[in-house]
C-alpha positions as CSV (number, residue, x, y, z in Angstrom):
1,M,13.7,60.0,-19.9
2,R,15.6,63.1,-20.9
3,R,19.4,63.3,-20.6
4,P,20.6,66.0,-18.1
5,I,23.6,66.9,-20.4
6,A,21.9,70.0,-21.7
7,L,21.5,71.6,-18.3
8,P,25.3,71.8,-17.5
9,I,26.0,73.1,-21.0
10,L,23.3,75.8,-20.5
11,A,24.7,76.6,-17.1
12,L,28.2,77.1,-18.5
13,G,26.8,79.4,-21.1
14,L,25.0,81.5,-18.5
15,I,28.2,81.8,-16.5
16,A,30.3,82.8,-19.5
17,L,27.8,85.4,-20.9
18,P,28.1,87.9,-18.1
19,A,31.9,87.8,-18.3
20,A,31.7,88.6,-22.1
21,A,29.3,91.4,-21.4
22,Q,31.6,92.8,-18.7
23,A,34.5,92.7,-21.1
24,L,32.6,94.8,-23.6
25,D,31.6,97.2,-20.9
26,A,35.3,97.5,-19.8
27,R,36.4,98.1,-23.4
28,A,33.8,100.9,-23.7
29,Q,34.9,102.4,-20.4
30,R,38.5,102.4,-21.7
31,G,37.2,104.1,-24.8
32,E,35.5,106.8,-22.8
33,T,38.8,107.4,-20.9
34,I,40.6,107.7,-24.3
35,A,38.0,110.1,-25.5
36,R,38.1,112.2,-22.3
37,T,41.9,112.3,-22.4
38,N,42.4,113.0,-26.2
39,C,39.2,114.4,-27.6
40,A,37.1,116.3,-24.9
41,R,39.1,119.5,-25.3
42,C,37.2,120.0,-28.6
43,H,34.4,117.4,-28.8
44,A,31.4,116.8,-26.6
45,I,32.1,113.2,-25.8
46,G,29.0,112.5,-23.7
47,R,25.3,112.0,-24.4
48,V,24.5,115.7,-23.8
49,G,26.2,119.1,-24.2
50,A,27.8,121.2,-26.8
51,S,31.3,120.6,-28.1
52,P,33.8,123.1,-26.6
53,L,34.9,123.8,-30.2
54,A,31.8,124.6,-32.3
55,E,33.3,123.0,-35.4
56,A,34.0,119.7,-33.7
57,P,31.0,117.4,-33.9
58,P,29.7,115.8,-30.7
59,F,30.6,112.2,-30.5
60,R,27.0,111.2,-30.0
61,E,26.2,112.4,-33.5
62,L,29.0,110.7,-35.4
63,H,27.0,107.6,-36.2
64,H,24.5,109.8,-38.1
65,R,27.4,110.7,-40.5
66,Y,28.9,107.2,-41.0
67,P,29.1,103.8,-39.3
68,V,31.5,104.4,-36.4
69,T,32.9,100.9,-36.9
70,D,34.4,102.2,-40.1
71,L,36.7,104.5,-38.0
72,G,38.9,101.7,-36.8
73,E,41.5,101.9,-39.7
74,A,41.5,105.7,-39.6
75,L,42.1,105.8,-35.9
76,A,44.9,103.3,-36.1
77,E,46.6,104.9,-39.1
78,G,46.1,108.4,-37.9
79,I,43.2,110.8,-38.6
80,T,44.5,113.7,-40.7
81,T,41.1,115.2,-41.5
82,G,38.2,116.1,-39.3
83,H,37.4,119.6,-38.2
84,P,40.0,122.2,-39.5
85,S,41.9,122.6,-36.2
86,M,42.0,118.9,-35.4
87,P,45.5,117.6,-34.6
88,E,46.7,114.4,-36.2
89,F,46.8,111.6,-33.8
90,R,47.1,107.8,-33.9
91,L,45.8,105.1,-31.6
92,D,47.0,101.5,-31.4
93,P,44.5,99.0,-32.7
94,D,43.3,98.1,-29.2
95,Q,42.7,101.7,-28.3
96,A,40.9,102.3,-31.6
97,Q,38.6,99.4,-30.9
98,A,38.0,100.7,-27.3
99,L,37.1,104.1,-28.6
100,I,34.7,102.6,-31.2
101,A,33.1,100.5,-28.5
102,Y,32.5,103.7,-26.5
103,L,31.1,105.5,-29.6
104,Q,28.7,102.6,-30.1
105,T,27.3,103.1,-26.6
106,L,26.4,106.7,-27.7
107,E,24.2,105.3,-30.5
108,R,21.7,103.8,-28.1
């Protein structure tokens, strides 16, 4: 006879998984809000469309240039380079991770 212990553990895992997935979705949504508030004036932040400023790369193309996960430190310390007219700005670490989570959704 098999022990029924595995079933409750499996059930707990299934309950926890959607919550973890929702947290990631919430972070990416927060990142989209950050992008819309701080970046959309120059960059195309969605899956389609041109950037309002031609020299500002669309966010959906950033992952072709470098891994977007590498942007965390630059976003937290302050990006001083980018397109020539890009202002310097700084995000707190949680905001930087949220923006990266959003950028990762654009890779799919």
